[in-house]
C-alpha positions as CSV (number, residue, x, y, z in Angstrom):
1,X,142.1,113.8,62.3
2,X,144.2,110.9,60.8
3,X,144.6,110.4,57.3
4,X,140.9,108.7,57.3
5,X,139.3,111.4,58.0
6,X,138.0,110.0,61.6
7,X,138.7,112.3,64.6
8,X,139.5,109.9,67.8
9,X,138.9,112.4,70.3
10,X,135.5,113.8,69.3
11,X,134.1,110.6,68.8
12,X,135.2,109.8,72.3
13,X,133.6,112.9,73.8
14,X,130.3,112.0,72.0
15,X,130.4,108.5,73.5
16,X,131.3,109.7,77.0
17,X,128.1,112.3,76.7
18,X,126.1,109.6,75.3
19,X,126.7,107.1,78.1
20,X,125.8,109.6,81.0
21,X,122.5,110.6,79.0
22,X,121.4,106.7,78.0
23,X,121.7,106.2,82.0
24,X,119.8,109.5,82.7
25,X,116.9,108.0,80.4
26,X,117.2,104.5,81.9
27,X,116.9,106.0,85.3
28,X,113.9,108.3,84.5
29,X,112.2,105.2,82.8
30,X,112.7,103.3,85.7
31,X,110.9,105.2,88.3
32,X,108.2,106.1,85.9
33,X,108.0,102.4,86.2
34,X,107.9,102.0,89.9
35,X,105.6,104.5,89.9
36,X,103.1,103.6,87.8
37,X,103.5,99.3,89.1
38,X,104.9,99.7,92.3
39,X,102.1,101.3,93.9
40,X,99.6,98.1,92.9
41,X,102.2,96.0,94.2
42,X,103.0,97.3,97.4
43,X,99.1,97.5,98.2
44,X,98.9,93.6,97.5
45,X,101.9,92.6,99.7
46,X,100.4,94.7,102.5
47,X,96.8,93.1,101.9
48,X,98.1,89.5,101.7
49,X,100.1,90.4,104.7
50,X,97.3,91.6,106.9
51,X,95.3,88.9,105.7
52,X,97.4,86.4,107.1
53,X,98.0,88.2,110.1
54,X,93.6,88.7,110.3
55,X,93.3,85.1,110.0
56,X,95.7,84.7,113.0
57,X,93.8,87.3,114.9
58,X,90.1,85.6,114.4
59,X,91.8,82.1,114.8
60,X,92.8,83.1,118.4
61,X,89.9,85.8,119.4
62,X,86.9,84.4,117.1
63,X,87.4,81.0,116.1
64,X,84.1,81.0,114.4
65,X,84.9,84.0,111.7
66,X,87.1,82.9,108.9
67,X,86.2,84.6,106.4
68,X,88.5,87.7,105.9
69,X,88.7,90.7,103.6
70,X,91.3,93.5,103.7
71,X,92.1,96.4,102.4
72,X,95.6,97.2,100.9
73,X,95.8,100.8,101.6
74,X,96.7,102.7,105.0
75,X,94.1,105.7,104.2
76,X,94.6,107.4,107.5
77,X,97.9,107.5,108.0
78,X,98.2,105.3,111.3
79,X,100.0,102.9,110.0
80,X,97.6,99.9,110.3
81,X,94.9,99.1,107.5
82,X,91.2,97.9,108.0
83,X,90.0,94.1,107.7
84,X,86.7,92.7,108.1
85,X,86.6,89.2,109.5
86,X,83.2,87.0,110.0
87,X,81.5,83.8,109.3
88,X,79.5,84.5,106.2
89,X,76.3,84.2,107.9
90,X,75.7,88.4,108.9
91,X,78.5,88.2,112.2
92,X,81.1,90.3,111.5
93,X,83.7,92.1,113.3
94,X,86.1,95.0,112.1
95,X,89.7,95.1,113.0
96,X,92.5,96.7,112.1
97,X,96.1,94.9,110.9
98,X,99.4,96.7,111.0
99,X,100.5,97.8,107.4
100,X,104.1,96.7,107.1
101,X,106.4,94.5,104.9
102,X,109.4,95.3,105.8
103,X,109.5,93.8,109.3
104,X,108.1,91.4,111.9
105,X,108.2,93.5,114.4
106,X,104.9,95.0,115.8
107,X,103.0,92.7,114.0
108,X,99.4,91.7,114.4
109,X,95.5,93.3,114.2
110,X,93.7,94.9,117.2
111,X,89.8,95.9,117.2
112,X,88.9,98.5,115.0
113,X,88.6,101.7,117.2
114,X,85.4,104.0,117.0
115,X,85.9,107.6,115.4
116,X,83.8,109.9,117.3
117,X,83.7,113.6,115.6
118,X,82.4,116.7,117.1
119,X,79.6,118.4,115.8
120,X,79.7,122.2,115.5
121,X,83.4,122.4,116.8
122,X,84.7,123.4,120.4
123,X,82.9,126.0,122.2
């Protein structure tokens, strides 16, 4: 302590402790913000990119199908999101478009695959 009653060493120790504590709190808040806001933003980006790809697919394969609706979530984990392309008058086709926003590698859509489940299990 100096003549004014101020201890510089303990003050520096308190500040050194408070900087990591503040950084830790900021990191926690950033992680919460990403968890709360990041998923809807990611889904929006996937949906937007899948819609562009579905429009390109429909333009090449079915020029009359101009309406496109895509999901933003890969619900079965196969790397594709489900889209529906149609003409607005009842003619539709289900397609699956690549769910990627990081690269342009392997972008595009494919016809929807039929899911057949066995009833009663294997014998």
